C-alpha positions in Angstrom: -14.7 20.2 2.7 -12.2 22.6 4.1 -9.1 20.7 3.1 -8.1 19.4 -0.3 -8.0 15.6 -0.1 -5.3 14.2 -2.3 -3.3 17.4 -2.4 -0.5 15.7 -0.6 -0.1 13.0 -3.2 3.0 14.0 -5.2 2.8 11.5 -8.0 0.6 12.9 -10.7 -0.3 9.3 -11.8 -1.5 8.4 -8.3 -3.2 11.7 -7.8 -5.2 11.3 -11.0 -6.1 7.8 -10.0 -7.2 9.0 -6.6 -9.5 11.7 -8.0 -10.9 9.3 -10.6 -11.8 6.9 -7.9 -13.4 9.7 -5.8 -15.5 10.8 -8.8 -16.5 7.2 -9.4 -17.6 6.7 -5.8 -19.5 10.0 -5.8 -21.4 9.0 -8.9 -22.3 5.6 -7.4 -23.9 7.2 -4.4 -24.4 5.4 -1.1 -27.0 4.2 1.4 -28.1 6.5 4.2 -26.3 6.1 7.5 -28.1 5.1 10.6 -28.1 7.7 13.4 -25.5 5.9 15.5 -23.2 5.6 12.4 -23.5 9.4 11.7 -22.8 10.2 15.4 -19.7 7.9 15.3 -18.5 9.4 12.1 -19.0 12.9 13.3 -17.1 12.2 16.5 -14.2 10.6 14.6 -14.2 13.6 12.2 -13.9 16.0 15.1 -11.0 14.0 16.6 -9.2 13.9 13.2 -9.7 17.7 12.8 -8.3 18.3 16.3 -5.3 16.1 15.5 -4.7 17.8 12.2 -4.8 21.2 13.8 -2.2 20.1 16.3 0.2 19.2 13.5 0.1 22.7 11.9 
Protein backbone atom coordinates (compact mmCIF):
# COMPACT_ATOMS: atom_id res chain seq x y z
CA UNK A 1 0.00 0.00 0.00
CA UNK A 2 1.30 3.41 -0.86
CA UNK A 3 -1.32 5.41 0.98
CA UNK A 4 -2.46 5.18 4.57
CA UNK A 5 -6.11 4.10 4.56
CA UNK A 6 -8.03 5.66 7.39
CA UNK A 7 -5.59 8.55 7.79
CA UNK A 8 -8.26 11.02 6.74
CA UNK A 9 -10.61 9.89 9.54
CA UNK A 10 -10.37 12.69 12.08
CA UNK A 11 -12.41 11.13 14.86
CA UNK A 12 -10.09 8.96 16.97
CA UNK A 13 -13.02 6.72 17.97
CA UNK A 14 -13.96 6.10 14.34
CA UNK A 15 -10.33 5.70 13.30
CA UNK A 16 -9.75 3.06 15.99
CA UNK A 17 -12.95 1.26 14.93
CA UNK A 18 -11.80 1.36 11.30
CA UNK A 19 -8.39 -0.13 12.07
CA UNK A 20 -9.93 -2.75 14.37
CA UNK A 21 -12.23 -3.84 11.56
CA UNK A 22 -9.36 -3.93 9.04
CA UNK A 23 -7.35 -6.17 11.40
CA UNK A 24 -10.38 -8.40 11.95
CA UNK A 25 -10.96 -8.82 8.22
CA UNK A 26 -7.26 -9.51 7.65
CA UNK A 27 -7.25 -12.28 10.26
CA UNK A 28 -10.37 -13.88 8.74
CA UNK A 29 -8.69 -14.21 5.35
CA UNK A 30 -10.57 -14.51 2.09
CA UNK A 31 -11.26 -16.79 -0.82
CA UNK A 32 -9.06 -16.51 -3.90
CA UNK A 33 -10.42 -14.28 -6.64
CA UNK A 34 -11.15 -15.60 -10.10
CA UNK A 35 -8.98 -14.23 -12.91
CA UNK A 36 -11.74 -11.94 -14.25
CA UNK A 37 -12.32 -10.59 -10.73
CA UNK A 38 -8.62 -9.80 -10.29
CA UNK A 39 -8.51 -8.11 -13.70
CA UNK A 40 -11.58 -6.02 -12.87
CA UNK A 41 -10.19 -5.06 -9.46
CA UNK A 42 -6.83 -4.10 -10.93
CA UNK A 43 -8.51 -1.93 -13.58
CA UNK A 44 -10.63 -0.19 -10.94
CA UNK A 45 -7.55 0.30 -8.76
CA UNK A 46 -5.66 1.92 -11.64
CA UNK A 47 -8.61 4.23 -12.30
CA UNK A 48 -8.88 5.17 -8.61
CA UNK A 49 -5.14 5.88 -8.46
CA UNK A 50 -5.42 8.09 -11.54
CA UNK A 51 -8.32 10.03 -10.03
CA UNK A 52 -6.47 10.40 -6.73
CA UNK A 53 -3.39 11.77 -8.47
CA UNK A 54 -5.53 14.35 -10.26
CA UNK A 55 -6.79 15.60 -6.90
CA UNK A 56 -3.30 16.36 -5.57
